[in-house]
C-alpha positions in Angstrom: 0.0 0.0 0.0 1.2 3.5 -0.8 2.3 5.7 2.0 -0.5 8.0 3.1 -0.2 11.8 3.4 0.1 13.5 6.8 -1.1 17.1 6.8 1.8 19.6 7.0 0.3 21.9 9.6 1.5 25.4 10.3 5.2 24.4 10.5 5.1 23.2 6.9 3.8 26.6 5.7 5.9 28.8 8.0 8.1 31.3 6.1 10.6 31.6 8.9 13.9 30.1 7.8 12.9 29.6 4.2 14.8 31.1 1.3 13.0 33.5 -1.1 13.3 30.7 -3.7 11.5 28.2 -1.5 8.7 30.7 -0.8 8.3 31.6 -4.5 8.2 27.9 -5.4 5.5 27.3 -2.8 3.5 30.3 -4.1 3.9 29.1 -7.7 2.8 25.6 -6.9 -0.2 26.9 -5.0 -1.2 29.1 -7.9 -0.8 26.2 -10.4 -2.9 23.9 -8.2 -5.6 26.5 -7.6 -5.8 27.1 -11.4 -6.1 23.3 -12.1 -8.9 23.0 -9.6 -10.7 26.0 -11.0 -10.3 24.7 -14.6 -11.7 21.3 -13.5 -14.7 23.0 -11.9 -15.5 25.1 -14.9 -15.0 22.2 -17.3 -17.5 20.1 -15.3 -19.9 23.0 -14.9 -20.0 23.4 -18.7 -20.7 19.7 -19.0 -23.7 20.0 -16.7 -22.1 18.3 -13.7 -23.4 18.9 -10.1 -20.3 20.8 -8.8 -21.2 19.8 -5.2 -21.0 16.1 -6.2 -17.7 16.8 -8.0 -16.2 18.4 -4.9 -17.6 15.8 -2.6 -16.3 12.8 -4.6 -12.9 14.6 -4.9 -12.8 15.0 -1.1 -13.7 11.3 -0.6 -10.9 10.2 -2.9 -8.4 12.6 -1.4 -9.3 11.5 2.2 -8.5 7.9 1.3 -4.9 9.0 0.8 -4.6 10.9 4.1 -3.1 9.1 7.1 -5.5 7.6 9.7 -6.3 10.1 12.4 -6.0 13.1 10.0 -8.5 14.9 7.7 -8.2 17.1 4.7 -9.0 20.1 6.9 -6.3 19.6 9.5 -4.0 22.4 8.1 -6.5 25.2 8.7 -8.6 24.3 11.8 -11.0 27.1 12.5 -10.5 28.9 9.2 -13.7 30.2 7.6 -12.9 28.1 4.5 -12.5 24.9 6.5 -15.7 25.8 8.4 -17.5 26.0 5.1 -16.3 22.5 4.2 -16.7 20.9 7.6 -20.2 19.6 7.1 -19.1 18.1 3.8 -16.1 16.5 5.5 -18.4 14.9 8.0 -20.2 13.2 5.2 -16.9 12.1 3.7 -16.0 10.5 7.0 -19.3 8.8 7.3 -19.0 7.3 3.8 -15.5 6.1 4.4 -16.5 4.5 7.7 -19.4 2.7 6.1 -17.1 1.3 3.4 -14.7 0.0 6.0 -17.4 -2.1 7.7 
């Protein structure tokens, strides 16, 4: 089985001790990933896909690759973005628990 991802947490995103090149690389990777997600959403929207279903299924598949005891929202506990996804994350956890039985 492939190694599962452990959320990075605040230390992984801390800028202290990072070179300008490392910070720029992180920003560039973030921008590229955000653009890829946006493009996927718009492509599926144009195809008539329920965007909620797309995001939900993507979260289910991503959660399968996160280490036990962690969730997709661990890096930003209490953020308004994570709060907006927390109900959806609860449904993801319920679905994965049901599959495990």
